[in-house]
C-alpha positions, 0 to 999 in steps of 0.5 A: 737381763732375760735369757733368749734361748733361741738366739743361742740356738741360732749360734749353735746352728751357725757353728755347723752350717753355711748361712746367708747374712742379711743386711741390718734393718733400721726403722728410720731409714728415710733420713739416712738412705746412705746406709744402702744407697751411695747415690744419696751422698751429697744429694741435699747439698749439705754436710750431714752427720747421722748416728743411729743406734738400734737395740732389737729385742731389748732386754735379752742376752745376746739380742741384736744391736746395730750402730751406724755412723754415716756422713756425707757432703757435696763438693765441686759446687754441689756436683759431686757427693762424698760419703762414708758409713761405719756400721757395727752389727752384733747378735750373740757371739757373731759380729759384723763391721762394715766400712763403706766409702761413697762417690756420687755425681749429680745432674740438676734440672731446676729443683730436680736432682738425678744422682748416680753413686758408687761405693767401695769398702769391706765387710768384716765378720768375727765370731767370739766363742769365748762369750758363750756361757757353756755348762760344759767348759771343755766342750770340744765343739765350742772352744774359746777363741776368736774367728775373723774374716774380711771381704772387699765389696762394691755397690751402686745406686741411683736416686731422683729427688724433686720438691715432693718426691724421692725415688731410689734404687740400689745394690749396696753389695754387688759381689756375693762373698763368703767368709769363714774358717771352712767350718763356719761360713757366712754368705753375704748375699746381693741385696737390692733396694727400691725406695719411694716417698712422697710429701703431701702439703695439707696446710702450712702446719701439717704435711704427710709423707708416705714411704715404702722400702722394698728389699730383696735378696736371693732365697728369701721373700721380698721385704716391705717397709711401709711408713706413714709420717706427719710433720706437725708445725714444721718441727715434729714428725710422728708416724707409724710403720709396718714391716711385712705386716708382722712387725709394727712400730711408732716413730717420732722425730723432733727438728730444731733450727732446720738443721738438727734432728732427734728421732726415736722409734719403737717396734714389736713383733706381731707374731713372735716365738716367745709370747713376749713383746720383744721390743725394739728401740732405735735412736737417731741423731742427725745434723746438717751443716753448711761447711762450704760456700755452695752449701745451705742448711734448709728445711728438707723432707728427704 
């Protein structure tokens, strides 16, 4: 296991200042927008379970890891969507855990769906200084111990979906909040997301889906994820993406029975601080189920 001094330097900085907590980033967001938009709950009129594991800068001690489990379904003959999202994000000695519950109401016009959603839940921050490997065991600044803090939050979002188009806007955390012990303070800033995707049909065995995700937060530049994916023989997704033109990656997904997906993505930093490749791996598992009489599993693209 390699050492990554910069991560520990970051941990040191955290110990004496206030910093803004960015929402975790994933590469395969297109098939799980529920992580940042509650209006996605039930929009496809199926019961979906999605598990995503992200290993950033793989192979280095203290590198970020993010695990997300999300599920959503539709009730009341498909008019209402419900969802839940569990997230664990860890970097160095700092760990964030989220639990969010979503409610969405849908208005259907033929094959067009308008969805409006709300979510509520909590964010828990934990720092375990006992995980640090210190050369000086009795350093008074870094005595072993666990610091915890939890904050409530709410969010909102809206989505529009048609046969070949998906657009959404959301603010998953409307309340700017701070957690900490008075010495270390973590500020959870309000983020907004705008997502757009379109499906092009070239021929029966080939489709193309470009998508763009814009993310904004106070005090930081706008972030753009640009993705171009191809669906081959209605089973295999293959594509490439960039984030702010300084991170580049490849992704693939395999679908079977129109209900199950296995996805993998690989990304690297274009300009990194160590001269190493700093690879990031992400694995996704997804299942669509018809648990209620009004639900139907079908080939979906969003």
